[in-house]
C-alpha positions in Angstrom: 0.0 0.0 0.0 2.9 2.4 0.7 4.0 1.9 -2.9 0.5 2.2 -4.4 -0.5 5.5 -2.8 2.4 7.5 -4.3 1.7 5.9 -7.6 -1.9 7.0 -7.4 -0.8 10.5 -6.5 1.4 10.7 -9.5 -1.4 9.3 -11.8 -3.9 11.9 -10.4 -1.3 14.7 -11.1 -0.9 13.4 -14.7 -4.6 13.3 -15.2 -4.9 16.9 -14.0 -2.1 18.0 -16.3 -3.6 16.3 -19.3 -7.1 17.5 -18.6 -6.3 21.2 -18.3 -6.3 22.7 -21.8 -6.2 26.5 -22.3 -6.8 28.2 -25.6 -3.7 30.3 -26.4 -2.5 32.6 -29.1 1.0 34.0 -29.5 1.9 36.9 -31.8 2.0 35.8 -35.5 0.6 32.3 -34.7 -2.9 30.8 -34.8 -4.7 29.6 -31.7 -3.6 26.3 -30.1 -4.0 24.8 -26.6 -1.4 24.8 -23.8 -1.4 23.0 -20.4 -0.6 24.7 -17.1 3.1 24.6 -17.7 2.8 26.5 -21.0 3.5 23.5 -23.2 1.4 23.1 -26.4 -0.8 20.0 -26.1 -2.7 20.9 -29.4 -0.5 22.8 -31.8 -1.6 26.2 -33.1 -3.9 25.7 -36.1 -7.1 27.7 -35.5 -8.4 31.2 -36.3 -10.2 31.2 -32.9 -10.6 28.7 -30.1 -13.0 28.2 -27.3 -12.7 26.6 -23.9 -12.9 22.8 -23.4 -16.0 21.3 -21.8 -16.5 17.6 -21.5 -13.4 17.1 -23.8 -14.9 19.2 -26.6 -14.1 22.7 -27.8 -15.5 25.0 -30.5 -12.8 26.2 -33.0 -12.7 28.2 -36.2 -10.8 26.8 -39.1 -10.6 29.1 -42.1 -14.0 30.8 -42.2 -16.0 28.0 -40.6 -16.6 26.6 -37.1 -16.4 23.0 -35.9 -15.7 21.0 -32.8 -12.5 19.2 -31.8 -11.7 16.7 -29.1 -8.8 16.9 -26.6 -6.4 15.4 -29.2 -7.1 18.2 -31.5 -9.1 16.0 -33.9 -12.3 17.3 -35.5 -15.3 15.4 -34.3 -17.6 17.9 -36.0 -16.2 19.2 -39.3 -15.9 23.0 -39.6 -19.0 23.7 -41.7 -20.9 26.3 -39.6 -21.0 30.0 -40.1 -20.8 30.8 -36.4 -21.0 29.1 -33.0 -21.2 30.0 -29.4 -18.1 28.6 -27.7 -19.6 28.2 -24.3 -21.1 24.6 -24.3 -20.8 23.2 -20.8 -23.5 20.5 -21.3 -21.9 19.1 -24.5 -24.4 20.9 -26.7 -23.1 23.5 -29.1 -25.2 26.4 -30.4 -24.3 26.8 -34.1 -25.4 29.1 -37.0 -26.0 28.4 -40.6 -27.0 31.3 -42.8 -29.2 33.5 -40.6 -30.5 30.9 -38.3 -29.3 29.2 -35.1 -29.7 25.6 -33.8 -28.0 23.1 -31.5 -25.8 20.1 -32.2 -24.3 17.5 -29.9 -20.6 16.5 -29.7 -21.0 14.1 -32.7 -22.6 16.7 -34.9 -26.2 15.4 -34.6 -28.8 18.2 -34.7 -30.6 18.4 -31.4 -32.5 21.7 -32.0 -33.3 22.5 -35.7 -31.3 25.3 -37.2 -34.2 27.6 -37.8 -34.2 30.1 -34.9 -33.2 33.8 -35.2 -31.6 33.8 -31.7 -30.6 31.1 -29.3 -28.7 31.1 -26.0 -27.0 28.0 -24.7 -28.2 24.9 -22.8 -28.3 25.2 -19.0 -29.8 22.6 -16.7 -31.5 21.0 -19.7 -33.2 24.1 -21.1 -32.3 26.7 -23.7 -33.7 30.2 -24.0 -34.2 31.8 -27.4 -36.1 34.6 -29.0 -37.9 36.0 -32.0 -37.6 39.6 -33.1 -40.7 41.6 -32.9 -39.5 44.7 -34.7 -35.8 45.5 -35.2 -36.5 49.2 -35.8 -39.0 49.7 -33.1 -37.3 47.7 -30.4 -33.7 47.9 -31.5 -33.1 44.2 -31.6 -35.0 43.3 -28.4 -36.7 40.0 -28.5 -39.7 37.9 -27.4 -38.6 34.9 -25.4 -39.2 31.2 -25.6 -37.8 28.1 -23.9 -37.0 24.7 -25.4 -36.0 21.4 -23.7 -33.4 18.9 -24.8 -35.9 17.2 -27.1 -36.5 20.6 -28.8 -40.0 20.7 -27.5 -41.3 24.2 -26.8 -42.0 24.4 -23.0 -42.8 28.1 -23.1 -43.3 30.8 -25.7 -44.5 34.3 -25.1 -47.3 34.6 -27.7 -48.2 38.2 -27.0 -45.3 40.6 -26.8 -47.3 43.7 -27.6 -46.3 45.0 -24.2 -42.7 44.6 -25.2 -41.1 47.0 -22.7 -42.1 44.4 -20.0 -40.2 41.6 -21.8 -36.8 43.0 -22.8 -34.2 40.3 -22.7 -31.1 42.3 -23.5 -29.3 43.3 -26.7 -27.8 40.8 -29.1 -24.2 41.2 -30.0 -22.9 40.9 -33.6 -22.5 37.2 -33.3 -26.0 36.7 -32.2 -25.1 35.8 -28.6 -26.6 37.8 -25.8 -24.5 40.8 -24.8 -23.4 41.0 -21.2 -25.0 37.8 -20.0 -26.9 35.1 -21.9 -30.5 34.4 -20.5 -30.3 30.9 -19.0 -32.6 28.7 -17.0 -31.2 28.6 -13.4 -33.0 26.8 -10.6 -36.0 26.4 -12.9 -36.4 30.1 -13.3 -35.5 32.7 -16.0 -34.7 36.3 -15.1 -35.6 38.7 -17.9 -33.8 42.0 -17.8 -36.6 44.5 -18.3 -34.5 47.7 -18.9 -33.5 50.5 -16.8 -36.1 51.9 -14.3 -38.3 48.8 -15.0 -38.8 46.0 -12.6 -37.1 42.8 -13.7 -39.4 39.8 -14.5 -39.0 36.3 -13.1 -40.6 33.4 -15.1 -40.6 29.7 -14.5 -39.9 27.4 -17.4 -43.5 27.3 -18.4 -43.7 31.1 -18.6 -45.7 31.7 -15.5 -44.8 35.2 -14.4 -43.4 35.6 -10.9 -43.2 39.3 -10.5 -42.9 40.9 -7.1 -43.0 37.5 -5.3 -42.5 38.8 -1.8 -44.7 41.9 -2.1 -41.6 43.9 -2.6 -40.8 46.2 -5.5 -37.6 44.9 -7.1 -35.5 47.5 -8.9 -32.6 45.4 -10.1 -31.5 41.8 -9.9 -28.4 39.8 -11.1 -29.7 36.3 -11.9 -30.1 33.2 -9.8 -27.0 31.4 -8.5 -26.8 28.7 -6.0 -30.5 28.9 -5.3 -30.6 32.6 -4.5 -31.4 35.7 -6.5 -29.6 38.9 -5.3 -32.0 41.9 -5.7 -32.4 45.5 -4.8 -35.7 46.8 -3.5 -37.0 50.1 -2.3 -40.1 50.0 -0.1 -42.0 53.2 -0.1 -40.5 55.7 2.3 -37.3 53.8 2.9 -33.8 53.6 1.5 -32.7 51.1 -1.1 -31.8 47.7 0.4 -30.4 44.4 -0.8 -32.0 41.1 -0.3 -31.7 37.5 -1.5 -34.8 35.8 -3.0 -35.0 32.0 -2.6 -35.6 30.3 -6.0 -37.8 27.6 -4.6 -40.4 29.6 -2.9 -39.6 32.9 -4.6 -39.6 34.6 -1.3 -36.8 35.9 0.9 -36.4 33.6 3.9 -36.8 34.4 7.6 -33.0 34.0 8.1 -32.2 36.5 5.3 -34.9 38.9 6.5 -33.4 39.0 9.9 -29.8 39.2 8.5 -30.6 42.1 6.2 -32.8 44.0 8.6 -29.6 44.1 10.7 -27.0 44.5 8.0 -28.8 47.0 5.8 -26.9 46.1 2.7 -26.9 48.8 0.0 -26.0 46.3 -2.7 -25.9 42.6 -3.0 -24.2 40.2 -5.5 -24.4 36.5 -6.5 -23.0 33.6 -4.6 -19.9 31.9 -5.9 -19.0 28.7 -4.0 -21.0 29.6 -1.0 -19.7 33.2 -0.6 -21.2 36.5 -1.7 -20.0 40.1 -1.5 -22.4 42.8 -0.2 -22.0 46.5 0.2 -22.5 47.7 3.8 -21.8 51.4 4.7 -19.6 51.8 1.7 -17.4 48.7 2.4 -17.3 45.1 1.3 -18.7 42.4 3.6 -18.5 38.7 2.8 -21.4 36.5 3.8 -22.3 32.8 3.6 -25.5 31.3 2.2 -27.1 31.3 5.7 -26.7 35.1 5.8 -23.9 34.9 8.4 -21.1 37.4 8.1 -17.8 35.9 7.2 -15.8 39.1 7.3 -16.6 42.8 7.5 -13.6 44.2 5.6 -12.0 47.6 5.4 -12.1 47.4 1.6 -14.0 50.5 0.4 -16.4 49.7 -2.5 -15.5 52.9 -4.3 -11.8 51.9 -4.3 -12.0 48.1 -4.6 -14.2 47.3 -7.6 -15.6 43.9 -8.5 -19.0 43.5 -10.0 -19.6 40.9 -9.0 -17.0 39.6 -6.5 -16.4 35.9 -7.4 -15.1 33.5 -4.8 -13.0 30.6 -5.9 -10.5 28.6 -3.9 -10.4 31.2 -1.1 -9.6 34.1 -3.4 -11.7 37.0 -4.8 -10.4 39.2 -7.6 -10.8 43.0 -7.5 -9.7 46.1 -9.4 -8.0 48.9 -7.5 -7.0 52.1 -9.4 -7.3 50.2 -12.7 -5.1 47.3 -11.7 -6.3 43.8 -10.8 -5.3 41.7 -7.8 -6.7 39.1 -5.3 -7.8 39.2 -1.7 -8.7 36.4 0.7 -11.9 36.0 2.7 -10.4 38.1 5.5 -10.2 41.0 3.1 -6.4 40.8 3.0 -4.5 41.5 -0.2 -2.9 38.1 -1.1 -1.8 38.9 -4.7 -0.8 42.6 -5.3 -2.8 44.8 -7.6 -0.6 44.8 -10.7 -2.4 43.1 -13.6 -4.3 44.6 -16.5 -7.0 41.8 -16.4 -7.7 38.9 -14.2 -9.7 35.6 -14.2 -11.2 33.9 -11.1 -9.2 31.1 -9.6 -11.4 28.2 -10.9 -8.3 26.0 -11.2 -4.9 25.9 -9.5 -3.6 28.4 -12.1 -5.4 31.2 -13.8 -4.8 33.6 -16.7 -3.9 37.2 -16.1 -2.8 40.1 -18.4 0.4 41.8 -17.4 1.9 44.7 -19.4 -0.2 43.8 -22.4 0.5 40.0 -22.5 -1.2 37.0 -20.9 0.4 34.5 -18.6 -0.6 32.0 -15.9 -0.2 32.6 -12.1 -0.5 30.3 -9.1 -2.6 31.1 -6.0 0.5 32.5 -4.3 1.0 35.0 -7.1 4.0 33.3 -8.6 4.2 32.8 -12.4 3.4 29.3 -13.6 3.8 30.5 -17.2 5.5 33.9 -17.9 3.4 36.3 -19.9 4.0 35.8 -23.7 0.6 35.3 -25.2 -1.7 37.7 -27.0 -4.7 35.8 -25.5 -5.3 33.0 -23.0 -8.8 31.6 -22.7 -9.6 29.2 -19.9 -13.4 29.7 -19.8 -15.9 32.5 -20.0 -16.3 34.7 -16.9 -18.3 32.6 -14.3 -20.6 35.5 -13.9 -21.9 34.7 -17.4 -22.3 31.0 -16.7 
């Protein structure tokens, strides 16, 4: 047994090294994929490259998009005009001509390629949309939801009151700008525009507005079973709350906590930790509403919207430079980077003096900055 355990440890380390593939581009070269030591595992050969999910990644070869495996082999030939590279459930949203559909990792069509707009599958559902009037509504859409069998589980038939059903602008690739509407915890949050109350729907389209008898001003989307929201009861100041996705109400524990804390702003949970603004400073809380740390970090100076907790670290910007703090609010990695990514893995991409490299959790370089781009995954705030 004494001999087997070290062997298993070495094997697990090898599996980790082999499984971590990061899209990378150096000056004058196409995209390829490196490991956490900076060595190419898949040689540069692509015009663009997305992150790996379930050993599959979306890449662009020439003018077309396809899907490769972790050996760099095409499992879906590059025949599509566009594709969304975020495909965590092994389903890839692709475009042919002017329409979008969904394929699986073998190229089989799951959702017919016939829709003007589609998001990505999340928890077995995908949100899409049809355009009411490009000129009148500037690309805003009327929502629908499909399941994995491409059955319509909900469609908003009457969008004549379109200002109440704005889902967000499309970007030039047809993906949703800022954040893709996704089904989380069986609910969809529709951004309803500035100065309009957000709308919460279940997957069948039942509208869940104002579930707790509170006027919600803004909300950030369900994560880990809770929806951070800002409300302003008549005659009071703006306060932050968390709405439970199951009962669509804010629980007794959170009511007590926030009656005491008086949070001016609240943000989503990441791995059981959320950042809230209290009297102009960051406070970290757990999912029971308990305070982890009341920091001395001024919200006006330390910016992170939202703060994202991974592996005990949270990235912030200070005076235009990125760094990381721990859950005590202590600076662990100095503020010196142009851009940062949350520590989802043991190493993470950062941009330093115009080039990307990989750093470890102690701030040391795992791979010195030499890349024009490193792409590990989309921002978790969009996932």
